[in-house]
C-alpha positions in Angstrom: -23.1 12.6 6.1 -20.6 12.8 3.7 -17.1 14.3 4.3 -15.4 16.6 1.7 -13.0 15.0 -0.5 -10.1 17.4 -1.0 -8.7 17.3 -4.6 -4.8 18.9 -4.2 -4.1 21.7 -6.8 -3.6 20.7 -10.4 -4.2 16.9 -11.6 -0.7 14.6 -11.2 0.9 14.7 -14.9 2.2 11.0 -15.4 5.1 11.7 -17.7 6.3 9.9 -14.5 3.4 8.5 -13.1 4.8 6.5 -10.7 5.9 9.5 -8.2 4.2 9.8 -4.8 4.1 12.7 -2.8 7.0 14.8 -2.5 7.3 14.0 1.5 7.8 9.7 0.0 9.2 11.2 -3.4 13.0 9.6 -2.6 11.5 6.5 -0.5 9.1 5.8 -3.8 12.4 6.3 -6.4 14.1 3.8 -4.4 11.5 1.1 -4.5 11.2 1.7 -8.2 14.9 1.6 -9.2 16.3 -0.7 -7.0 16.9 0.7 -3.8 13.9 -1.4 -2.2 13.6 -4.1 -4.4 15.9 -6.7 -5.4 17.3 -6.7 -8.9 14.1 -8.3 -10.5 11.9 -5.5 -8.6 10.6 -7.8 -6.3 10.9 -7.0 -2.6 13.2 -9.5 -0.4 10.8 -10.6 2.2 12.9 -12.3 5.4 16.1 -12.4 3.3 14.1 -14.4 0.9 12.5 -13.7 -2.4 8.7 -13.5 -1.8 7.8 -15.8 0.6 4.2 -16.4 1.1 2.5 -16.5 4.4 1.5 -19.3 6.5 -2.5 -18.1 6.0 -3.5 -19.5 2.4 -6.4 -20.8 0.4 -5.2 -23.9 -0.5 -8.4 -25.5 0.5 -10.4 -23.4 -1.9 -11.4 -24.5 -5.7 -11.3 -22.4 -9.2 -14.4 -20.3 -8.6 -17.4 -20.8 -11.2 -18.1 -17.0 -12.4 -20.6 -15.0 -13.9 -20.5 -13.6 -17.5 -18.9 -10.0 -16.6 -16.7 -11.6 -13.9 -15.3 -14.2 -16.2 -14.7 -11.4 -18.9 -12.5 -9.2 -16.4 -10.5 -12.7 -15.5 -9.9 -13.1 -19.1 -8.6 -9.8 -19.5 -6.3 -9.4 -16.7 -5.1 -13.1 -18.1 -4.1 -12.0 -21.2 -2.6 -8.7 -19.8 -0.6 -10.4 -17.3 2.9 -10.6 -19.1 2.7 -6.8 -19.3 0.9 -5.5 -16.5 3.6 -4.3 -14.5 5.5 -2.6 -17.3 2.6 -0.6 -17.8 0.9 -0.3 -14.6 3.0 2.8 -13.9 0.1 4.8 -12.2 -1.1 1.5 -10.1 2.4 1.1 -8.9 2.5 4.8 -7.6 -0.7 4.4 -6.0 0.6 1.7 -4.4 3.6 3.1 -2.8 1.1 6.2 -1.4 -1.1 3.2 0.3 1.4 1.7 1.5 3.3 5.0 3.1 0.0 5.6 4.7 0.2 2.2 6.2 3.4 2.3 7.5 2.7 3.6 10.9 -1.0 2.1 11.7 -1.6 0.4 14.8 -2.3 -3.1 14.0 -4.7 -5.4 16.2 -3.7 -9.0 16.1 -5.7 -10.6 13.6 -5.2 -11.5 9.6 -3.7 -9.2 6.9 -4.8 -9.4 3.1 -4.7 -7.7 0.1 -7.4 -7.7 -1.8 -7.5 -7.9 -5.9 -3.4 -8.6 -5.4 -3.2 -8.9 -9.0 0.7 -9.3 -9.0 1.4 -8.1 -5.6 2.2 -4.3 -6.2 0.8 -3.1 -3.2 2.2 -6.1 -0.7 5.2 -5.3 -1.8 5.3 -1.7 -1.3 3.6 -2.2 1.8 6.5 -4.7 3.4 9.5 -2.2 2.0 7.9 0.4 3.9 6.6 -1.5 7.0 8.9 -4.8 7.2 8.1 -5.4 10.5 4.7 -7.0 9.7 4.2 -10.6 11.2 3.6 -12.0 7.8 2.6 -10.8 4.1 -0.8 -10.0 3.4 -2.9 -12.8 2.2 -2.8 -12.2 -1.8 -6.4 -12.9 -2.7 -7.3 -12.5 -6.9 -9.8 -13.6 -9.5 -6.5 -14.1 -11.7 -4.5 -16.7 -11.7 -2.2 -15.7 -14.3 -1.9 -12.5 -12.3 -0.9 -14.7 -9.3 1.8 -16.9 -11.1 3.4 -13.4 -11.3 3.3 -12.6 -7.9 6.3 -13.5 -5.6 4.1 -13.2 -2.2 1.1 -15.9 -3.5 2.3 -19.5 -2.5 1.7 -22.4 -4.8 -1.1 -23.2 -2.9 -3.1 -19.8 -3.8 -6.2 -20.4 -5.6 -8.0 -18.1 -7.9 -10.9 -16.1 -5.5 -14.1 -14.1 -6.8 -14.5 -11.0 -4.3 -18.1 -10.9 -5.5 -18.6 -13.8 -3.3 -17.5 -11.6 -0.4 -14.1 -12.8 1.9 -13.2 -15.9 2.9 -13.7 -17.2 6.5 -10.1 -17.1 7.6 -10.5 -13.3 7.3 -12.7 -12.6 10.3 -11.4 -10.0 12.5 -8.7 -9.2 10.4 -5.8 -6.3 11.3 -5.7 -4.5 7.8 -7.2 -4.6 4.6 -5.8 -3.5 1.6 -6.9 -2.9 -1.9 -6.1 -0.8 -5.1 -7.9 -0.5 -8.2 -9.8 -4.0 -7.3 -12.9 -2.4 -6.0 -14.6 -1.5 -9.1 -14.6 -4.3 -10.8 -16.9 -6.1 -9.0 -20.3 -6.1 -9.1 -21.6 -3.8 -6.0 -18.9 -1.8 -4.9 -20.8 0.2 -2.3 -21.9 -3.6 -0.9 -18.8 -5.1 -1.0 -16.6 -2.2 0.7 -19.3 -2.2 3.4 -18.8 -6.2 3.7 -14.8 -5.5 4.1 -15.2 -2.8 6.8 -18.0 -5.7 9.0 -14.9 -8.3 8.5 -12.1 -5.7 10.8 -11.3 -6.9 14.2 -11.9 -3.6 16.9 -9.2 -1.5 16.4 -8.8 -3.0 12.7 -7.8 -0.7 9.6 -8.8 -1.0 5.7 -7.1 0.9 3.1 -7.8 1.3 -0.4 -7.8 2.9 -3.5 -10.3 2.8 -6.7 -10.7 4.8 -9.5 -14.0 6.7 -9.5 -16.7 8.6 -11.5 -15.3 11.8 -13.5 -12.3 9.2 -15.1 -12.2 9.0 -18.9 -13.5 12.1 -19.4 -11.9 12.2 -22.8 -13.4 8.7 -23.6 -16.9 9.6 -22.7 -16.3 12.9 -25.0 -15.4 11.1 -27.9 -18.2 8.4 -27.6 -20.9 11.5 -27.2 -19.6 13.3 -30.2 -19.5 10.2 -32.6 -22.8 8.5 -31.2 -21.5 5.5 -30.1 -21.8 3.6 -27.0 -18.9 4.4 -24.3 -17.8 0.6 -23.8 -15.5 2.2 -21.1 -16.0 0.4 -17.1 -18.6 2.1 -15.7 -16.8 3.6 -12.4 -18.5 4.2 -8.4 -19.2 7.6 -7.3 -16.8 8.9 -4.3 -19.9 10.0 -2.8 -21.7 7.1 -2.7 -18.3 4.6 -1.2 -17.7 7.6 1.5 -21.0 6.6 2.9 -21.1 3.2 2.4 -18.2 2.6 4.8 -19.5 5.8 6.9 -22.5 3.6 7.7 -20.6 0.8 9.1 -19.6 3.1 11.9 -15.8 3.2 10.1 -13.9 6.2 11.5 -12.5 7.3 8.5 -8.6 9.1 8.7 -8.9 9.9 5.3 -11.2 10.0 2.0 -9.0 12.1 -0.7 -10.0 12.3 -4.0 -6.9 12.8 -6.3 -6.1 13.3 -9.9 -3.9 11.8 -12.3 -3.4 12.1 -15.6 -1.6 11.2 -19.1 -0.1 13.6 -21.5 -2.5 13.6 -24.3 -2.5 11.1 -26.9 -4.6 9.0 -29.5 -7.7 6.7 -28.6 -5.8 3.8 -30.3 -3.1 4.7 -28.3 -5.4 4.9 -24.9 -7.4 1.4 -25.8 -3.6 -0.6 -26.5 -2.6 0.7 -22.9 -5.9 -0.7 -21.1 -5.6 -3.6 -23.0 -2.0 -4.2 -22.4 -2.6 -3.7 -18.6 -5.7 -6.3 -19.1 -8.4 -4.0 -18.0 -10.5 -4.2 -21.3 -13.8 -6.1 -19.6 -16.7 -3.7 -20.6 -20.6 -4.3 -19.8 -21.2 -3.0 -23.3 -21.4 -5.0 -26.3 -18.2 -4.2 -28.4 -18.0 -2.0 -31.0 -18.8 -3.0 -34.7 -15.9 -1.7 -36.7 -17.1 1.5 -38.0 -18.2 2.8 -34.6 -14.9 1.9 -33.5 -13.3 4.4 -36.8 -16.0 7.1 -35.6 -14.7 6.9 -31.7 -11.2 7.2 -33.0 -11.9 9.9 -35.3 -13.8 12.1 -32.6 -10.7 11.4 -29.7 -10.3 14.4 -28.3 -6.4 15.2 -28.0 -6.6 15.8 -24.2 -5.1 14.0 -21.5 -6.5 11.0 -20.5 -7.4 11.6 -16.7 -8.2 9.2 -13.5 -10.0 10.5 -10.6 -8.9 8.5 -7.7 -10.3 7.8 -4.1 -8.1 7.4 -1.3 -10.3 5.8 1.7 -8.8 4.6 4.8 -10.6 4.1 7.8 -10.4 2.2 11.5 -13.4 0.0 13.5 -14.1 1.4 16.4 -12.1 -0.7 19.4 -8.9 -1.2 20.7 -5.4 0.3 19.4 -5.8 3.4 19.6 -4.6 5.9 17.5 -1.3 7.2 17.9 
């Protein structure tokens, strides 16, 4: 069984890539420019800046990581200082997810942000749903990003989502994730695991870039006859099928297209480096290969295909 994936209209240009849909544009602009957060760009929670909830991972140690996962962690660690200044698309998608979760009827149970990074998604949720009982638990692999996350407590330890979810998240009321699932070893299996940890009536809401993204990069690699070192992304239909097999009732399965104005390949690679999104399953290109790649890079927009998936585990807490 598959659900239709709706791609609305033309691509959304990233001249202002943090812009959410028109119906929440004013709210999103307030969040980005000071109407929602404090002067430092951080959401105030309960009158205090960035206090984490009581649910922490203090007893969990630093994970031992396999090779690729270690590269992911190192990349985001190097880019942590510049991440939020460059993560304009991630900010806009976080606001959209927060808006979708604003009025969900949540059952009792823990709430967590999976791959939270610097906390963009949780802060967007709390700005739009300040009545949430406590901030979501912040789970992320990268300690440098957690150190910049105002919702992480000093005791928050790095957590490798490839190992599944910690026991604290059994019977979760809400699991959130944005731009994290694609970095895991088996995204479809982890998605199914997340859905299986929900309480009856609990919600899973996520955004993930999917296959079809970075087509200009792939075209340049083919033209230059060099390997494409872009991260292979999961297929949207595979993720949708995985969630349906768990019995999740999908409220939304929507594929959105975002684009960045045309630029050369070097600017694109520098952008990804500033985000920390540099880990690849391919060996690095040799200098000559890189020069050929950049010489063949087409003057065309850089595109992201992003799946927005939101579903509910059957049980209590009926839909509004």
